[in-house]
N, CA, C, O and CB atoms as a CASP TS submission, in Angstrom:
PFRMAT TS
TARGET T0000
AUTHOR 0000-0000-0000
METHOD Language model
MODEL 1
PARENT N/A
ATOM      1  N   UNK     1     109.997  85.466  91.057  1.00  0.00           N
ATOM      2  CA  UNK     1     108.698  85.808  91.610  1.00  0.00           C
ATOM      3  C   UNK     1     107.600  85.131  90.793  1.00  0.00           C
ATOM      4  O   UNK     1     107.751  84.867  89.600  1.00  0.00           O
ATOM      5  CB  UNK     1     108.499  87.341  91.635  1.00  0.00           C
ATOM      6  N   UNK     2     106.535  84.872  91.455  1.00  0.00           N
ATOM      7  CA  UNK     2     105.367  84.283  90.819  1.00  0.00           C
ATOM      8  C   UNK     2     104.407  85.398  90.425  1.00  0.00           C
ATOM      9  O   UNK     2     104.311  86.412  91.116  1.00  0.00           O
ATOM     10  CB  UNK     2     104.673  83.258  91.760  1.00  0.00           C
ATOM     11  N   UNK     3     103.700  85.213  89.319  1.00  0.00           N
ATOM     12  CA  UNK     3     102.739  86.224  88.858  1.00  0.00           C
ATOM     13  C   UNK     3     101.331  85.811  89.281  1.00  0.00           C
ATOM     14  O   UNK     3     100.956  84.641  89.207  1.00  0.00           O
ATOM     15  CB  UNK     3     102.816  86.405  87.307  1.00  0.00           C
ATOM     16  N   UNK     4     100.559  86.812  89.729  1.00  0.00           N
ATOM     17  CA  UNK     4      99.189  86.604  90.179  1.00  0.00           C
ATOM     18  C   UNK     4      98.270  87.631  89.542  1.00  0.00           C
ATOM     19  O   UNK     4      98.702  88.706  89.125  1.00  0.00           O
ATOM     20  CB  UNK     4      99.099  86.680  91.711  1.00  0.00           C
ATOM     21  N   UNK     5      96.983  87.274  89.475  1.00  0.00           N
ATOM     22  CA  UNK     5      95.945  88.238  89.130  1.00  0.00           C
ATOM     23  C   UNK     5      94.937  88.227  90.270  1.00  0.00           C
ATOM     24  O   UNK     5      94.588  87.173  90.803  1.00  0.00           O
ATOM     25  CB  UNK     5      95.263  87.898  87.744  1.00  0.00           C
ATOM     26  N   UNK     6      94.475  89.418  90.633  1.00  0.00           N
ATOM     27  CA  UNK     6      93.463  89.507  91.685  1.00  0.00           C
ATOM     28  C   UNK     6      92.340  90.418  91.225  1.00  0.00           C
ATOM     29  O   UNK     6      92.487  91.184  90.272  1.00  0.00           O
ATOM     30  CB  UNK     6      94.077  90.025  93.010  1.00  0.00           C
ATOM     31  N   UNK     7      91.229  90.322  91.910  1.00  0.00           N
ATOM     32  CA  UNK     7      90.075  91.167  91.610  1.00  0.00           C
ATOM     33  C   UNK     7      89.584  91.823  92.887  1.00  0.00           C
ATOM     34  O   UNK     7      89.533  91.203  93.950  1.00  0.00           O
ATOM     35  CB  UNK     7      88.940  90.346  90.948  1.00  0.00           C
ATOM     36  N   UNK     8      89.224  93.095  92.756  1.00  0.00           N
ATOM     37  CA  UNK     8      88.606  93.814  93.871  1.00  0.00           C
ATOM     38  C   UNK     8      87.767  94.951  93.323  1.00  0.00           C
ATOM     39  O   UNK     8      87.802  95.237  92.126  1.00  0.00           O
ATOM     40  CB  UNK     8      89.677  94.349  94.859  1.00  0.00           C
ATOM     41  N   UNK     9      87.014  95.598  94.196  1.00  0.00           N
ATOM     42  CA  UNK     9      86.169  96.717  93.788  1.00  0.00           C
ATOM     43  C   UNK     9      87.020  97.950  93.515  1.00  0.00           C
ATOM     44  O   UNK     9      88.061  98.156  94.139  1.00  0.00           O
ATOM     45  CB  UNK     9      85.114  97.023  94.866  1.00  0.00           C
ATOM     46  N   UNK    10      86.559  98.763  92.574  1.00  0.00           N
ATOM     47  CA  UNK    10      87.243 100.010  92.255  1.00  0.00           C
ATOM     48  C   UNK    10      86.936 101.068  93.305  1.00  0.00           C
ATOM     49  O   UNK    10      87.806 101.854  93.680  1.00  0.00           O
ATOM     50  CB  UNK    10      86.837 100.506  90.861  1.00  0.00           C
ATOM     51  N   UNK    11      85.684 101.083  93.780  1.00  0.00           N
ATOM     52  CA  UNK    11      85.316 102.044  94.816  1.00  0.00           C
ATOM     53  C   UNK    11      85.597 103.473  94.395  1.00  0.00           C
ATOM     54  O   UNK    11      85.190 103.899  93.314  1.00  0.00           O
ATOM     55  CB  UNK    11      86.053 101.738  96.095  1.00  0.00           C
ATOM     56  N   UNK    12      86.288 104.210  95.239  1.00  0.00           N
ATOM     57  CA  UNK    12      86.577 105.622  94.967  1.00  0.00           C
ATOM     58  C   UNK    12      87.889 105.829  94.216  1.00  0.00           C
ATOM     59  O   UNK    12      88.304 106.968  94.003  1.00  0.00           O
ATOM     60  CB  UNK    12      86.618 106.394  96.264  1.00  0.00           C
ATOM     61  N   UNK    13      88.547 104.741  93.812  1.00  0.00           N
ATOM     62  CA  UNK    13      89.806 104.876  93.073  1.00  0.00           C
ATOM     63  C   UNK    13      89.554 105.480  91.693  1.00  0.00           C
ATOM     64  O   UNK    13      88.566 105.161  91.033  1.00  0.00           O
ATOM     65  CB  UNK    13      90.504 103.506  92.938  1.00  0.00           C
ATOM     66  N   UNK    14      90.451 106.342  91.277  1.00  0.00           N
ATOM     67  CA  UNK    14      90.366 106.945  89.944  1.00  0.00           C
ATOM     68  C   UNK    14      91.400 106.283  89.037  1.00  0.00           C
ATOM     69  O   UNK    14      92.342 105.657  89.525  1.00  0.00           O
ATOM     70  CB  UNK    14      90.592 108.494  90.008  1.00  0.00           C
ATOM     71  N   UNK    15      91.231 106.417  87.714  1.00  0.00           N
ATOM     72  CA  UNK    15      92.255 105.889  86.811  1.00  0.00           C
ATOM     73  C   UNK    15      93.639 106.464  87.114  1.00  0.00           C
ATOM     74  O   UNK    15      94.646 105.765  86.991  1.00  0.00           O
ATOM     75  CB  UNK    15      91.879 106.187  85.366  1.00  0.00           C
ATOM     76  N   UNK    16      93.686 107.726  87.505  1.00  0.00           N
ATOM     77  CA  UNK    16      94.972 108.356  87.830  1.00  0.00           C
ATOM     78  C   UNK    16      95.617 107.696  89.045  1.00  0.00           C
ATOM     79  O   UNK    16      96.829 107.482  89.072  1.00  0.00           O
ATOM     80  CB  UNK    16      94.782 109.859  88.090  1.00  0.00           C
ATOM     81  N   UNK    17      94.804 107.376  90.048  1.00  0.00           N
ATOM     82  CA  UNK    17      95.326 106.698  91.240  1.00  0.00           C
ATOM     83  C   UNK    17      95.877 105.320  90.868  1.00  0.00           C
ATOM     84  O   UNK    17      96.931 104.915  91.357  1.00  0.00           O
ATOM     85  CB  UNK    17      94.219 106.561  92.321  1.00  0.00           C
ATOM     86  N   UNK    18      95.161 104.608  90.002  1.00  0.00           N
ATOM     87  CA  UNK    18      95.612 103.280  89.578  1.00  0.00           C
ATOM     88  C   UNK    18      96.925 103.370  88.812  1.00  0.00           C
ATOM     89  O   UNK    18      97.815 102.541  89.003  1.00  0.00           O
ATOM     90  CB  UNK    18      94.542 102.601  88.711  1.00  0.00           C
ATOM     91  N   UNK    19      97.050 104.382  87.938  1.00  0.00           N
ATOM     92  CA  UNK    19      98.309 104.564  87.194  1.00  0.00           C
ATOM     93  C   UNK    19      99.475 104.819  88.152  1.00  0.00           C
ATOM     94  O   UNK    19     100.570 104.286  87.974  1.00  0.00           O
ATOM     95  CB  UNK    19      98.181 105.737  86.189  1.00  0.00           C
ATOM     96  N   UNK    20      99.221 105.641  89.166  1.00  0.00           N
ATOM     97  CA  UNK    20     100.267 105.933  90.154  1.00  0.00           C
ATOM     98  C   UNK    20     100.683 104.656  90.884  1.00  0.00           C
ATOM     99  O   UNK    20     101.872 104.398  91.069  1.00  0.00           O
ATOM    100  CB  UNK    20      99.777 106.994  91.169  1.00  0.00           C
ATOM    101  N   UNK    21      99.684 103.854  91.301  1.00  0.00           N
ATOM    102  CA  UNK    21      99.975 102.595  92.000  1.00  0.00           C
ATOM    103  C   UNK    21     100.794 101.653  91.126  1.00  0.00           C
ATOM    104  O   UNK    21     101.700 100.972  91.605  1.00  0.00           O
ATOM    105  CB  UNK    21      98.673 101.908  92.428  1.00  0.00           C
ATOM    106  N   UNK    22     100.460 101.625  89.837  1.00  0.00           N
ATOM    107  CA  UNK    22     101.144 100.710  88.927  1.00  0.00           C
ATOM    108  C   UNK    22     102.633 101.032  88.813  1.00  0.00           C
ATOM    109  O   UNK    22     103.442 100.144  88.545  1.00  0.00           O
ATOM    110  CB  UNK    22     100.496 100.762  87.549  1.00  0.00           C
ATOM    111  N   UNK    23     102.990 102.280  89.014  1.00  0.00           N
ATOM    112  CA  UNK    23     104.384 102.694  88.857  1.00  0.00           C
ATOM    113  C   UNK    23     105.173 102.720  90.162  1.00  0.00           C
ATOM    114  O   UNK    23     106.332 103.133  90.175  1.00  0.00           O
ATOM    115  CB  UNK    23     104.433 104.046  88.232  1.00  0.00           C
ATOM    116  N   UNK    24     104.555 102.283  91.259  1.00  0.00           N
ATOM    117  CA  UNK    24     105.261 102.279  92.540  1.00  0.00           C
ATOM    118  C   UNK    24     106.247 101.116  92.611  1.00  0.00           C
ATOM    119  O   UNK    24     106.038 100.089  91.966  1.00  0.00           O
ATOM    120  CB  UNK    24     104.261 102.199  93.706  1.00  0.00           C
ATOM    121  N   UNK    25     107.319 101.267  93.387  1.00  0.00           N
ATOM    122  CA  UNK    25     108.298 100.178  93.527  1.00  0.00           C
ATOM    123  C   UNK    25     107.734  99.012  94.341  1.00  0.00           C
ATOM    124  O   UNK    25     106.675  99.124  94.960  1.00  0.00           O
ATOM    125  CB  UNK    25     109.582 100.701  94.190  1.00  0.00           C
ATOM    126  N   UNK    26     108.447  97.916  94.329  1.00  0.00           N
ATOM    127  CA  UNK    26     108.061  96.729  95.111  1.00  0.00           C
ATOM    128  C   UNK    26     107.850  97.144  96.567  1.00  0.00           C
ATOM    129  O   UNK    26     108.652  97.895  97.124  1.00  0.00           O
ATOM    130  CB  UNK    26     109.151  95.599  95.007  1.00  0.00           C
ATOM    131  N   UNK    27     106.778  96.656  97.180  1.00  0.00           N
ATOM    132  CA  UNK    27     106.455  97.070  98.548  1.00  0.00           C
ATOM    133  C   UNK    27     107.085  96.151  99.595  1.00  0.00           C
ATOM    134  O   UNK    27     107.848  95.244  99.261  1.00  0.00           O
ATOM    135  CB  UNK    27     104.945  97.103  98.738  1.00  0.00           C
ATOM    136  N   UNK    28     106.755  96.398 100.865  1.00  0.00           N
ATOM    137  CA  UNK    28     107.352  95.632 101.969  1.00  0.00           C
ATOM    138  C   UNK    28     106.919  94.171 101.991  1.00  0.00           C
ATOM    139  O   UNK    28     107.525  93.358 102.689  1.00  0.00           O
ATOM    140  CB  UNK    28     106.995  96.274 103.285  1.00  0.00           C
ATOM    141  N   UNK    29     105.871  93.827 101.230  1.00  0.00           N
ATOM    142  CA  UNK    29     105.424  92.433 101.144  1.00  0.00           C
ATOM    143  C   UNK    29     106.028  91.725  99.932  1.00  0.00           C
ATOM    144  O   UNK    29     105.773  90.543  99.702  1.00  0.00           O
ATOM    145  CB  UNK    29     103.896  92.370 101.077  1.00  0.00           C
ATOM    146  N   UNK    30     106.834  92.466  99.157  1.00  0.00           N
ATOM    147  CA  UNK    30     107.468  91.899  97.972  1.00  0.00           C
ATOM    148  C   UNK    30     106.598  91.948  96.733  1.00  0.00           C
ATOM    149  O   UNK    30     106.877  91.257  95.753  1.00  0.00           O
ATOM    150  CB  UNK    30     107.855  90.492  98.238  1.00  0.00           C
ATOM    151  N   UNK    31     105.533  92.766  96.762  1.00  0.00           N
ATOM    152  CA  UNK    31     104.582  92.839  95.646  1.00  0.00           C
ATOM    153  C   UNK    31     104.953  93.985  94.709  1.00  0.00           C
ATOM    154  O   UNK    31     105.231  95.102  95.144  1.00  0.00           O
ATOM    155  CB  UNK    31     103.136  93.020  96.169  1.00  0.00           C
ATOM    156  N   UNK    32     104.951  93.678  93.412  1.00  0.00           N
ATOM    157  CA  UNK    32     105.229  94.669  92.375  1.00  0.00           C
ATOM    158  C   UNK    32     104.132  94.576  91.325  1.00  0.00           C
ATOM    159  O   UNK    32     103.880  93.502  90.779  1.00  0.00           O
ATOM    160  CB  UNK    32     106.642  94.449  91.735  1.00  0.00           C
ATOM    161  N   UNK    33     103.477  95.703  91.041  1.00  0.00           N
ATOM    162  CA  UNK    33     102.427  95.722  90.017  1.00  0.00           C
ATOM    163  C   UNK    33     103.048  95.550  88.637  1.00  0.00           C
ATOM    164  O   UNK    33     104.035  96.203  88.301  1.00  0.00           O
ATOM    165  CB  UNK    33     101.613  97.042  90.082  1.00  0.00           C
ATOM    166  N   UNK    34     102.463  94.671  87.853  1.00  0.00           N
ATOM    167  CA  UNK    34     102.873  94.471  86.465  1.00  0.00           C
ATOM    168  C   UNK    34     101.934  95.256  85.552  1.00  0.00           C
ATOM    169  O   UNK    34     102.378  95.966  84.650  1.00  0.00           O
ATOM    170  CB  UNK    34     102.873  92.956  86.093  1.00  0.00           C
ATOM    171  N   UNK    35     100.630  95.118  85.798  1.00  0.00           N
ATOM    172  CA  UNK    35      99.629  95.838  85.012  1.00  0.00           C
ATOM    173  C   UNK    35      98.323  95.874  85.799  1.00  0.00           C
ATOM    174  O   UNK    35      98.035  94.969  86.582  1.00  0.00           O
ATOM    175  CB  UNK    35      99.421  95.171  83.613  1.00  0.00           C
ATOM    176  N   UNK    36      97.538  96.926  85.585  1.00  0.00           N
ATOM    177  CA  UNK    36      96.244  97.067  86.251  1.00  0.00           C
ATOM    178  C   UNK    36      95.182  97.320  85.188  1.00  0.00           C
ATOM    179  O   UNK    36      95.340  98.187  84.329  1.00  0.00           O
ATOM    180  CB  UNK    36      96.269  98.223  87.306  1.00  0.00           C
ATOM    181  N   UNK    37      94.104  96.555  85.260  1.00  0.00           N
ATOM    182  CA  UNK    37      92.956  96.729  84.379  1.00  0.00           C
ATOM    183  C   UNK    37      91.772  97.153  85.241  1.00  0.00           C
ATOM    184  O   UNK    37      91.692  96.779  86.412  1.00  0.00           O
ATOM    185  CB  UNK    37      92.639  95.414  83.576  1.00  0.00           C
ATOM    186  N   UNK    38      90.853  97.930  84.673  1.00  0.00           N
ATOM    187  CA  UNK    38      89.688  98.336  85.455  1.00  0.00           C
ATOM    188  C   UNK    38      88.478  98.543  84.558  1.00  0.00           C
ATOM    189  O   UNK    38      88.598  98.752  83.350  1.00  0.00           O
ATOM    190  CB  UNK    38      89.987  99.615  86.239  1.00  0.00           C
ATOM    191  N   UNK    39      87.297  98.478  85.192  1.00  0.00           N
ATOM    192  CA  UNK    39      86.033  98.758  84.533  1.00  0.00           C
ATOM    193  C   UNK    39      85.192  99.544  85.529  1.00  0.00           C
ATOM    194  O   UNK    39      84.646  98.983  86.479  1.00  0.00           O
ATOM    195  CB  UNK    39      85.306  97.435  84.061  1.00  0.00           C
ATOM    196  N   UNK    40      85.096 100.857  85.297  1.00  0.00           N
ATOM    197  CA  UNK    40      84.368 101.720  86.235  1.00  0.00           C
ATOM    198  C   UNK    40      82.893 101.337  86.319  1.00  0.00           C
ATOM    199  O   UNK    40      82.305 101.358  87.401  1.00  0.00           O
ATOM    200  CB  UNK    40      84.501 103.188  85.819  1.00  0.00           C
ATOM    201  N   UNK    41      82.292 100.989  85.181  1.00  0.00           N
ATOM    202  CA  UNK    41      80.869 100.652  85.157  1.00  0.00           C
ATOM    203  C   UNK    41      80.561  99.439  86.034  1.00  0.00           C
ATOM    204  O   UNK    41      79.542  99.412  86.724  1.00  0.00           O
ATOM    205  CB  UNK    41      80.415 100.384  83.723  1.00  0.00           C
ATOM    206  N   UNK    42      81.438  98.442  86.007  1.00  0.00           N
ATOM    207  CA  UNK    42      81.254  97.237  86.819  1.00  0.00           C
ATOM    208  C   UNK    42      81.888  97.348  88.201  1.00  0.00           C
ATOM    209  O   UNK    42      81.763  96.437  89.020  1.00  0.00           O
ATOM    210  CB  UNK    42      81.830  96.043  86.099  1.00  0.00           C
ATOM    211  N   UNK    43      82.581  98.483  88.467  1.00  0.00           N
ATOM    212  CA  UNK    43      83.234  98.719  89.758  1.00  0.00           C
ATOM    213  C   UNK    43      84.250  97.618  90.078  1.00  0.00           C
ATOM    214  O   UNK    43      84.298  97.116  91.200  1.00  0.00           O
ATOM    215  CB  UNK    43      82.184  98.804  90.877  1.00  0.00           C
ATOM    216  N   UNK    44      85.065  97.249  89.077  1.00  0.00           N
ATOM    217  CA  UNK    44      86.044  96.173  89.258  1.00  0.00           C
ATOM    218  C   UNK    44      87.436  96.620  88.830  1.00  0.00           C
ATOM    219  O   UNK    44      87.607  97.402  87.895  1.00  0.00           O
ATOM    220  CB  UNK    44      85.627  94.929  88.464  1.00  0.00           C
ATOM    221  N   UNK    45      88.422  96.094  89.551  1.00  0.00           N
ATOM    222  CA  UNK    45      89.832  96.276  89.221  1.00  0.00           C
ATOM    223  C   UNK    45      90.482  94.904  89.237  1.00  0.00           C
ATOM    224  O   UNK    45      90.216  94.087  90.118  1.00  0.00           O
ATOM    225  CB  UNK    45      90.544  97.259  90.222  1.00  0.00           C
ATOM    226  N   UNK    46      91.344  94.660  88.243  1.00  0.00           N
ATOM    227  CA  UNK    46      92.127  93.430  88.185  1.00  0.00           C
ATOM    228  C   UNK    46      93.593  93.834  88.166  1.00  0.00           C
ATOM    229  O   UNK    46      94.041  94.543  87.264  1.00  0.00           O
ATOM    230  CB  UNK    46      91.751  92.554  86.927  1.00  0.00           C
ATOM    231  N   UNK    47      94.330  93.381  89.160  1.00  0.00           N
ATOM    232  CA  UNK    47      95.756  93.689  89.265  1.00  0.00           C
ATOM    233  C   UNK    47      96.561  92.458  88.875  1.00  0.00           C
ATOM    234  O   UNK    47      96.310  91.357  89.365  1.00  0.00           O
ATOM    235  CB  UNK    47      96.126  94.157  90.701  1.00  0.00           C
ATOM    236  N   UNK    48      97.523  92.658  87.996  1.00  0.00           N
ATOM    237  CA  UNK    48      98.484  91.614  87.665  1.00  0.00           C
ATOM    238  C   UNK    48      99.767  92.013  88.382  1.00  0.00           C
ATOM    239  O   UNK    48     100.355  93.057  88.099  1.00  0.00           O
ATOM    240  CB  UNK    48      98.695  91.454  86.085  1.00  0.00           C
ATOM    241  N   UNK    49     100.190  91.167  89.312  1.00  0.00           N
ATOM    242  CA  UNK    49     101.325  91.502  90.167  1.00  0.00           C
ATOM    243  C   UNK    49     102.324  90.353  90.236  1.00  0.00           C
ATOM    244  O   UNK    49     101.978  89.193  90.012  1.00  0.00           O
ATOM    245  CB  UNK    49     100.844  91.861  91.572  1.00  0.00           C
ATOM    246  N   UNK    50     103.555  90.694  90.548  1.00  0.00           N
ATOM    247  CA  UNK    50     104.571  89.703  90.894  1.00  0.00           C
ATOM    248  C   UNK    50     104.676  89.724  92.412  1.00  0.00           C
ATOM    249  O   UNK    50     104.785  90.788  93.022  1.00  0.00           O
ATOM    250  CB  UNK    50     105.971  90.007  90.196  1.00  0.00           C
ATOM    251  N   UNK    51     104.643  88.539  93.019  1.00  0.00           N
ATOM    252  CA  UNK    51     104.657  88.462  94.483  1.00  0.00           C
ATOM    253  C   UNK    51     105.224  87.124  94.929  1.00  0.00           C
ATOM    254  O   UNK    51     105.235  86.164  94.158  1.00  0.00           O
ATOM    255  CB  UNK    51     103.238  88.663  95.059  1.00  0.00           C
ATOM    256  N   UNK    52     105.699  87.054  96.184  1.00  0.00           N
ATOM    257  CA  UNK    52     106.231  85.792  96.699  1.00  0.00           C
ATOM    258  C   UNK    52     105.161  84.708  96.836  1.00  0.00           C
ATOM    259  O   UNK    52     105.436  83.526  96.628  1.00  0.00           O
ATOM    260  CB  UNK    52     106.887  86.025  98.040  1.00  0.00           C
ATOM    261  N   UNK    53     103.912  85.129  97.195  1.00  0.00           N
ATOM    262  CA  UNK    53     102.826  84.164  97.382  1.00  0.00           C
ATOM    263  C   UNK    53     101.493  84.905  97.442  1.00  0.00           C
ATOM    264  O   UNK    53     101.458  86.136  97.454  1.00  0.00           O
ATOM    265  CB  UNK    53     103.044  83.322  98.676  1.00  0.00           C
ATOM    266  N   UNK    54     100.388  84.141  97.480  1.00  0.00           N
ATOM    267  CA  UNK    54      99.044  84.734  97.522  1.00  0.00           C
ATOM    268  C   UNK    54      98.845  85.595  98.761  1.00  0.00           C
ATOM    269  O   UNK    54      98.204  86.643  98.700  1.00  0.00           O
ATOM    270  CB  UNK    54      97.981  83.640  97.482  1.00  0.00           C
ATOM    271  N   UNK    55      99.389  85.155  99.870  1.00  0.00           N
ATOM    272  CA  UNK    55      99.225  85.893 101.124  1.00  0.00           C
ATOM    273  C   UNK    55      99.833  87.286 101.017  1.00  0.00           C
ATOM    274  O   UNK    55      99.273  88.242 101.554  1.00  0.00           O
ATOM    275  CB  UNK    55      99.868  85.125 102.289  1.00  0.00           C
ATOM    276  N   UNK    56     100.964  87.418 100.336  1.00  0.00           N
ATOM    277  CA  UNK    56     101.589  88.729 100.145  1.00  0.00           C
ATOM    278  C   UNK    56     100.684  89.645  99.326  1.00  0.00           C
ATOM    279  O   UNK    56     100.598  90.842  99.602  1.00  0.00           O
ATOM    280  CB  UNK    56     102.958  88.578  99.454  1.00  0.00           C
ATOM    281  N   UNK    57     100.012  89.089  98.322  1.00  0.00           N
ATOM    282  CA  UNK    57      99.079  89.871  97.505  1.00  0.00           C
ATOM    283  C   UNK    57      97.939  90.387  98.380  1.00  0.00           C
ATOM    284  O   UNK    57      97.561  91.555  98.286  1.00  0.00           O
ATOM    285  CB  UNK    57      98.522  89.018  96.328  1.00  0.00           C
ATOM    286  N   UNK    58      97.399  89.528  99.220  1.00  0.00           N
ATOM    287  CA  UNK    58      96.303  89.930 100.111  1.00  0.00           C
ATOM    288  C   UNK    58      96.761  91.002 101.100  1.00  0.00           C
ATOM    289  O   UNK    58      96.036  91.967 101.343  1.00  0.00           O
ATOM    290  CB  UNK    58      95.758  88.709 100.874  1.00  0.00           C
ATOM    291  N   UNK    59      97.951  90.844 101.670  1.00  0.00           N
ATOM    292  CA  UNK    59      98.481  91.829 102.618  1.00  0.00           C
ATOM    293  C   UNK    59      98.719  93.170 101.928  1.00  0.00           C
ATOM    294  O   UNK    59      98.434  94.225 102.495  1.00  0.00           O
ATOM    295  CB  UNK    59      99.790  91.318 103.251  1.00  0.00           C
ATOM    296  N   UNK    60      99.244  93.125 100.702  1.00  0.00           N
ATOM    297  CA  UNK    60      99.498  94.330  99.909  1.00  0.00           C
ATOM    298  C   UNK    60      98.208  95.144  99.763  1.00  0.00           C
ATOM    299  O   UNK    60      98.205  96.355  99.982  1.00  0.00           O
ATOM    300  CB  UNK    60     100.066  93.957  98.511  1.00  0.00           C
ATOM    301  N   UNK    61      97.129  94.480  99.397  1.00  0.00           N
ATOM    302  CA  UNK    61      95.858  95.172  99.211  1.00  0.00           C
ATOM    303  C   UNK    61      95.249  95.605 100.544  1.00  0.00           C
ATOM    304  O   UNK    61      94.723  96.712 100.656  1.00  0.00           O
ATOM    305  CB  UNK    61      94.880  94.276  98.460  1.00  0.00           C
ATOM    306  N   UNK    62      95.319  94.755 101.534  1.00  0.00           N
ATOM    307  CA  UNK    62      94.781  95.084 102.851  1.00  0.00           C
ATOM    308  C   UNK    62      95.456  96.326 103.417  1.00  0.00           C
ATOM    309  O   UNK    62      94.806  97.161 104.045  1.00  0.00           O
ATOM    310  CB  UNK    62      94.953  93.904 103.812  1.00  0.00           C
ATOM    311  N   UNK    63      96.753  96.444 103.196  1.00  0.00           N
ATOM    312  CA  UNK    63      97.524  97.597 103.655  1.00  0.00           C
ATOM    313  C   UNK    63      97.009  98.897 103.024  1.00  0.00           C
ATOM    314  O   UNK    63      97.142  99.973 103.607  1.00  0.00           O
ATOM    315  CB  UNK    63      99.011  97.404 103.327  1.00  0.00           C
ATOM    316  N   UNK    64      96.420  98.783 101.823  1.00  0.00           N
ATOM    317  CA  UNK    64      95.863  99.948 101.128  1.00  0.00           C
ATOM    318  C   UNK    64      94.369 100.109 101.407  1.00  0.00           C
ATOM    319  O   UNK    64      93.719 100.976 100.823  1.00  0.00           O
ATOM    320  CB  UNK    64      96.100  99.826  99.620  1.00  0.00           C
ATOM    321  N   UNK    65      93.822  99.275 102.301  1.00  0.00           N
ATOM    322  CA  UNK    65      92.407  99.362 102.634  1.00  0.00           C
ATOM    323  C   UNK    65      91.490  98.738 101.597  1.00  0.00           C
ATOM    324  O   UNK    65      90.316  99.093 101.502  1.00  0.00           O
ATOM    325  CB  UNK    65      92.031 100.783 102.823  1.00  0.00           C
ATOM    326  N   UNK    66      92.032  97.799 100.813  1.00  0.00           N
ATOM    327  CA  UNK    66      91.273  97.156  99.738  1.00  0.00           C
ATOM    328  C   UNK    66      91.068  95.685 100.073  1.00  0.00           C
ATOM    329  O   UNK    66      92.019  94.981 100.412  1.00  0.00           O
ATOM    330  CB  UNK    66      92.000  97.310  98.373  1.00  0.00           C
ATOM    331  N   UNK    67      89.823  95.223  99.978  1.00  0.00           N
ATOM    332  CA  UNK    67      89.510  93.817 100.216  1.00  0.00           C
ATOM    333  C   UNK    67      89.533  93.063  98.889  1.00  0.00           C
ATOM    334  O   UNK    67      88.763  93.367  97.978  1.00  0.00           O
ATOM    335  CB  UNK    67      88.129  93.666 100.911  1.00  0.00           C
ATOM    336  N   UNK    68      90.408  92.094  98.793  1.00  0.00           N
ATOM    337  CA  UNK    68      90.542  91.292  97.573  1.00  0.00           C
ATOM    338  C   UNK    68      89.424  90.257  97.529  1.00  0.00           C
ATOM    339  O   UNK    68      89.163  89.568  98.515  1.00  0.00           O
ATOM    340  CB  UNK    68      91.939  90.598  97.507  1.00  0.00           C
ATOM    341  N   UNK    69      88.767  90.154  96.372  1.00  0.00           N
ATOM    342  CA  UNK    69      87.700  89.162  96.200  1.00  0.00           C
ATOM    343  C   UNK    69      88.272  87.788  95.877  1.00  0.00           C
ATOM    344  O   UNK    69      87.770  86.772  96.359  1.00  0.00           O
ATOM    345  CB  UNK    69      86.736  89.600  95.092  1.00  0.00           C
ATOM    346  N   UNK    70      89.332  87.758  95.053  1.00  0.00           N
ATOM    347  CA  UNK    70      90.025  86.503  94.751  1.00  0.00           C
ATOM    348  C   UNK    70      91.420  86.792  94.231  1.00  0.00           C
ATOM    349  O   UNK    70      91.712  87.889  93.754  1.00  0.00           O
ATOM    350  CB  UNK    70      89.232  85.668  93.723  1.00  0.00           C
ATOM    351  N   UNK    71      92.284  85.774  94.334  1.00  0.00           N
ATOM    352  CA  UNK    71      93.663  85.833  93.832  1.00  0.00           C
ATOM    353  C   UNK    71      93.958  84.497  93.166  1.00  0.00           C
ATOM    354  O   UNK    71      93.681  83.439  93.732  1.00  0.00           O
ATOM    355  CB  UNK    71      94.700  86.138  94.991  1.00  0.00           C
ATOM    356  N   UNK    72      94.525  84.547  91.951  1.00  0.00           N
ATOM    357  CA  UNK    72      94.903  83.326  91.245  1.00  0.00           C
ATOM    358  C   UNK    72      96.328  83.456  90.720  1.00  0.00           C
ATOM    359  O   UNK    72      96.718  84.510  90.217  1.00  0.00           O
ATOM    360  CB  UNK    72      93.919  83.032  90.085  1.00  0.00           C
ATOM    361  N   UNK    73      97.092  82.392  90.839  1.00  0.00           N
ATOM    362  CA  UNK    73      98.406  82.334  90.205  1.00  0.00           C
ATOM    363  C   UNK    73      98.182  82.176  88.708  1.00  0.00           C
ATOM    364  O   UNK    73      97.308  81.420  88.285  1.00  0.00           O
ATOM    365  CB  UNK    73      99.281  81.157  90.782  1.00  0.00           C
ATOM    366  N   UNK    74      98.976  82.893  87.901  1.00  0.00           N
ATOM    367  CA  UNK    74      98.816  82.830  86.451  1.00  0.00           C
ATOM    368  C   UNK    74     100.159  82.626  85.762  1.00  0.00           C
ATOM    369  O   UNK    74     101.220  82.857  86.342  1.00  0.00           O
ATOM    370  CB  UNK    74      98.146  84.105  85.931  1.00  0.00           C
ATOM    371  N   UNK    75     100.085  82.189  84.515  1.00  0.00           N
ATOM    372  CA  UNK    75     101.247  82.078  83.639  1.00  0.00           C
ATOM    373  C   UNK    75     100.929  82.828  82.361  1.00  0.00           C
ATOM    374  O   UNK    75      99.764  83.106  82.076  1.00  0.00           O
ATOM    375  CB  UNK    75     101.613  80.581  83.346  1.00  0.00           C
ATOM    376  N   UNK    76     101.945  83.155  81.594  1.00  0.00           N
ATOM    377  CA  UNK    76     101.770  83.910  80.361  1.00  0.00           C
ATOM    378  C   UNK    76     102.398  83.170  79.190  1.00  0.00           C
ATOM    379  O   UNK    76     103.320  82.373  79.363  1.00  0.00           O
ATOM    380  CB  UNK    76     102.378  85.309  80.495  1.00  0.00           C
ATOM    381  N   UNK    77     101.892  83.441  78.014  1.00  0.00           N
ATOM    382  CA  UNK    77     102.495  82.893  76.801  1.00  0.00           C
ATOM    383  C   UNK    77     103.665  83.749  76.337  1.00  0.00           C
ATOM    384  O   UNK    77     104.420  83.343  75.455  1.00  0.00           O
ATOM    385  CB  UNK    77     101.453  82.783  75.688  1.00  0.00           C
ATOM    386  N   UNK    78     103.822  84.942  76.931  1.00  0.00           N
ATOM    387  CA  UNK    78     104.939  85.820  76.595  1.00  0.00           C
ATOM    388  C   UNK    78     106.177  85.411  77.377  1.00  0.00           C
ATOM    389  O   UNK    78     106.071  84.849  78.467  1.00  0.00           O
ATOM    390  CB  UNK    78     104.585  87.292  76.882  1.00  0.00           C
ATOM    391  N   UNK    79     107.334  85.689  76.827  1.00  0.00           N
ATOM    392  CA  UNK    79     108.590  85.391  77.526  1.00  0.00           C
ATOM    393  C   UNK    79     108.872  86.427  78.584  1.00  0.00           C
ATOM    394  O   UNK    79     109.887  86.342  79.276  1.00  0.00           O
ATOM    395  CB  UNK    79     109.756  85.322  76.544  1.00  0.00           C
TER
END
């Protein structure tokens, strides 16, 4: 799987909701959350996910009623 980072608004999501989402299994689009970062003051959430492609990331969020502002493929220095 390829790793992506995306950004969207936090809106009415709570930290507890984000923690729950992070621990959910891979969804029907093949997306699995790796880590979620957020900033309530700036109303932003950044999701680091494993997914087959960018379109799957967008569908994953759309299915939850979330509009993604951007999605980028990323690499890590960690193994």
